C-alpha angles and dihedrals in degrees: 000000000000114000123234091258090058094055113088117233108232124211119264090246092055090046092053092048091050092048094047095049093045091048089051091051093046087052091050097050095044091043085057090051091049090054095043104047100058099033111032091078089048089055092047091054092045093057091052104261111149125239096256092056091043088058092050095046096047090050092061097089092054091052095048090051092071099028114039100013100073090051093052094048090046092051092049090052096047088054091047092228112117093153093050090048091053091050092049094048092046094053092041089053092052092047092045095051089048090054090047089054092058092058125080102173122087100237097047090045090050094049093047092046093050090054091047095049092051086072100024100060094052091055097082095047090047089050092049090050090049090047094052091051089051092046089061097036096049100032094243136141123248099217100062089049095049095047090074088064092055092046092049091049089061093045092048093050093046093046092052089045089058093045091054087073094055104029125064111248092241089063097052091095089068091057089053091046092050091053088049089052090053089051090053091051090048091053090065089067095060114114121231116262099169126094106102114164117260090243089060092049092054095051095091133002124228090244088068089066091066090051093050111098091201093056092045089052090053096052094040095049091047092048093050095047097043091040089057086073091068097098090045093053093047106036110020097090092042093053094043091051091048090052090058102260115147127237094256092052091049091050089049092053092051091047092052090059094050092045090053088050090053092051091052091050091049094050096041096100087066095055111113100183120099117266091247091057090047089055091049091051090049090051095049089047088055091050090053093043095052093042091056093042090054088063091066093238123197121264094265092056090042089057091056092044091051090061086066087073086082087064104031093049108011100044091043090053093048092048094046093051089048090053093048094049090051099042108030120072110240094236089065098034093110091054089046089055090046092054089047091052093045093050090046091049094052094047094043092049092050091045091051093051093046091044090058092053093045094045091051089058106029106021112201088009086085087083091068087061089051090049090052090053092051091047089052089054091051091052093049092051095043091053092048098043096098093048090050092045089057093057120103115264125228123225120274095357089164098191 
């Protein structure tokens, strides 16, 4: 891994330009996600695709995360062109979603969406790898850059929610495609961060990552903690609606969680604890959160519990990125992000399937299963903390 003396110190002006353009792109790609997640299934139903096919089509991104994604991130890294890879995936996503919108039959939509997701799902890991290189190169902090993605997710979801009242459901795909087009345009503003010397690139192959117990601990702990949110993402709104909460209250509870996440990202440069300890705190917060949620608390208590999303998700994300920037050589950072996403995809998919079976039998008791997952992640990270603390640190990792 390059030492601090090998990393050029950029001017403050260049640092600000990099940060502004990356924040804009983070906002664009997560704004796209905020538009897609709630309303893509609505569009599928509106054009006459039946429920069984909707389930198959919407499962495509999860599958491509642990199949195609690592190969795309690896290819981008071997070619030493993270920025170009991001631009290509952004424009391919916009084109792909446009093609999806022209189809109204299940099989053509499925085929077009598979092709789109093969390049869409690698975009976020590529962006995180690009961001971590910039964090070190420009002396920045990850959290304040990433918070714009969380903020844009809320804006994208709310904006589409308003448009639902004025746009026919069968036209919602064009809103999603337009946001994807804006993401593609924003990608052109990203500044190059590649250009490592060949000698640096040959120091350590990406295969060594998968033989590194410290790296495996990072991706496994992150996958278990973030995967413990599976039941929340799938069943929270259903349960809250069944318990008599109105749509506005449900939306408010979701928003509280994302707002807490934004606050954590914003404050992350002030955190003095090691990244491994931050991940453990995030995991234990998830254990407490899911244990309380399993008790079917009233709305007032739920509001307080939702604030824990800033810790269970946000703090875990900040700690994980801090660990990666300290323990993964920059010339294999994209593949490291790909392995992280793949591991997370496998665990999240399994957790989602198991959550459905557990929820069907035990209802809110499914959250005890989620708490056990988060606790397992805390144990993995706690046992690996000394090994990770011994790894060389990069400059300006910034959490």
